[in-house]
N, C-alpha and C positions, 0 to 999 in steps of 0.2 A: 440315526446317525451311524455312519460306518467308519470304523477305525482303519486307517492305512498304516503300513509298516513304519513310516517316518513321522507319524504324528496324527493329530486329530484336526480335521478341518472345522473351524468355527463358522457356523452358518445358521441363519434364522430358521428355527424349527418350523415356522409356518410354511416355509417353502417346501418342506418335506411331507407335510400332512396329506397333500393331494397328489403325491408322487410326481410333482411337476419337474423334479430334477432327477435325471438318471444317474447311475453310478459313473458313467463316462463323463458327464458334466461335472459331477462332484470331484472326480480326479483332476479334471482340467482346471477347475477353480482352485483346488489345493496346490497344484503345480504353480499357478500364477501367484498365489499367496506366498508360497515358499520362495519364489524368485524375487519377489518384492522385498521379503524379509532379508534375504541374503544381500541384496543390493543396499538396503538400509544399513546393514551391519558393516559392509565394506566402506560406505561413505562415512560412517561414524568412526571407523578405524583410521581412515585417511585424515579426517578432521583432527583427530587426536594427535596423529603424527605431525601434522602441520603446526599445531600448538606447541608440541614438545620441541620441534626444531627452532621455532621462533621466526621473527620477521627480519632478523639480520641487524646490520649496524653494530652498535655497541650494547644492544639489549641483553646479550648473554656473553659471558667470557669465553674466549678461545685462546689456545696457546700460541698458534702461529697463523699467518695469513693463508697458508696452504690449508690448514684445518678449516678456516672460515670459508674458503672457496668450496671445499668438499661439502660442508654443511649446506651452503646455499645451492649447490648443484642437486643435493638430495631434496632440498625444499622445492626447487623448481620441478623436479620429477613428481613429487607428491602433489604439487599444485596442478600439474598437467593432468594427472589422474582424477583429481577432484573435479576439475572442469569437464573432463571427458565423460565422466559418469553422470554428471548432472545435465541431462539432455532434454528435459521437459521444457515446453513452452506453453504459456497460458496467460490469459488476461488477468491482471492482478487487482486486488482491492487493497489500497494503500491508505493508511491513516496516520496523519500527523496531528498529535494532540499534546496536552501538557500546558503548564502555565508560563513556560519560557517563550521568549521571542524566537521566531524563525519558521513557524508552521506554513504560512502562506509563501514565504520566501523559498522554502524547500520545494513546495509544489510548483512554483514558477520556474525553478531550476529544471524540473522535469519537463515542464512545458517547452522550455527553450531547447532542451535536448531533442525532444520529439519533433519540434519544428525543424531542427537542424537535419533531421532524417527525412525531411519533405513530407511528413505526415500532418494530418489536420488535428487541431486541438480546440476544445471548447472549454471556456472558463465561465462558470456561473457563480456569482458572488451573492451569498445570502447576508442579510443585515447591512453589509457595506453598500455604499452607493451615494452617500452624501457629498462625495468629493471625487476628483479625478486623480488617481494615484500615478506616480511616475512610471510604473511598470506598464500601465495601460497605454500611456503615450508612447513608450519605447517599443512595445510590441506591435504597434500599428504598421510597422515596416513589413510585417509578414502578410499583410493584406487579407485575402479570404481564406488563408490557411488557418487563421485564428478567429474564432468566434468569442467575443467578450461580452458578457451580460452582467452588469452591476444592477441587481434588482432589489435593492434595499434603500433605506433613507438614513441609515446611520445608527448610532448607539441608541439604546432604549431610553436613556435619560434625555436624549435630544428629541426623539419622536413623541414620547409620552402618550402613545396611543396603541394599546395592545391589539385591538381589532384591525387597525390599519397595518400594523406590523405583520400580523398573521396573513392578511390578504397578500402582502408583498412576498411572503415566504411561499404561500401557495402558488403564486405566479412563477416564482423562481423554480419551484419543484416541478411544475408542469413543463417548463422549458427544459429542465434537467432531464426529464424522462425521455424527451424527444431525442436528445443527444446520446443518452445511454443506450438507446436502441439502434442508433445510427451505425452503419458499417463504414461510414466515411470518416469517422473520427477515431483516431488511435488512442487518444487520451481525453478524458473528461475530468475536470477539476471542479469539485463542489466546495467552494471556499466558505468557511465558517458555517457549514451545515450542522456541525456538532453543536454550535451555539444555538441554532434554531431548534434543534432537538431538546437541548437543555431548557429552553424557554417554553417548551410545550407548544410550539407553533406548527409542528409537523410530527406525524406518528412514525415511530421507529419501524414498525412492521411495514409501512408503506415504503420506507427507504430501502429496507432489506429486499423487499419484493422488486423494487425498481432496479437494484443492483444486479439481480438475477436475470434481468432481461438483456444484458449486454451480449454482444457477439463474443465468441470464445477467446479472441485475442485482443480485445479492447481493455484498456486499463482505466481505472478510476481512482482519483485521490480525494479524500475527504479530510478537511482541515477543521481546526477549532478545538478549544480546550474542552475538557469533560466529555470526551468520547464515551458513549455508553458501552458497557461490557459486552452486550450482545453483538455490537458492531466490531469490537476488538476481536471477539471470538471467531468471526467469519473472515477477518482480514488476513491477507497473505504477508503483509509488511506493516508493522506498527512501530512508530518512533515517538517517544515522549520527550518533548522539550522541557528540561528542568530549569527553573529560574534560579540563578545564582546571584547575579548582580543586574540591576536595571537602573539607568541614569535618571529616569523620570521619578522613580520612587525614592532613590537614595540620595540624589544630588540636585534634584529640582531642575533637571535639564528638560526643556520642552521638546515635543516631537519635531523632528527635523527632516527636510526633504532628502530623499535618498536612503534614509534609515528607517523611518516609520511609514513614509508614503511617497 
């Protein structure tokens, strides 16, 4: 390992044992590492400034309206720099989990946005399939821009057959893999796949391997409670829906069209 004036490049020792990396390459790697570190530091500083300035409105006290305008002008400039410096583009792994309601709803919102940009979307529903939900009917207007596959038979207490449930999950996963590899679909939604994982109907390693087969700019959303930690660790965006109130549990309100299905 060679020490350079501005610091030490951290690099796998095995790469050096066979002299596979020259000093020139080491310097190049060090410079790239340093630039990345500087950019991360700049972004952290800008994020901190944005938090300090605040979001406006009456969230923080100001003496005059002129002071408020100056603060918001400053916030606008900080925000411009934050956006400008975040110039990466990549296909995202997105997880919606938790015991609160809204996981599939959030995924469908992304589907609608994607369709609005004239991109193709594939939705594969695990476990679900014993009924025709309102969203499936509504999204039919997008024609072949949307592929919808409900490949389950419903809740486990309705099906009462683990082997048959597993067969349906296997079928859903095979269908999912074809869409994950597709260059024609910008977004793939694996609805309730986390539940299928929890039930032991599909192997986590198989799912992670399947996710790695996506084209570079294709997104995937995985929904369902109890998302495994290994999946959360590789995800780019994770949102946990927390249950605070629920009318079914607390008030005896039945599932209603437009709310639950």
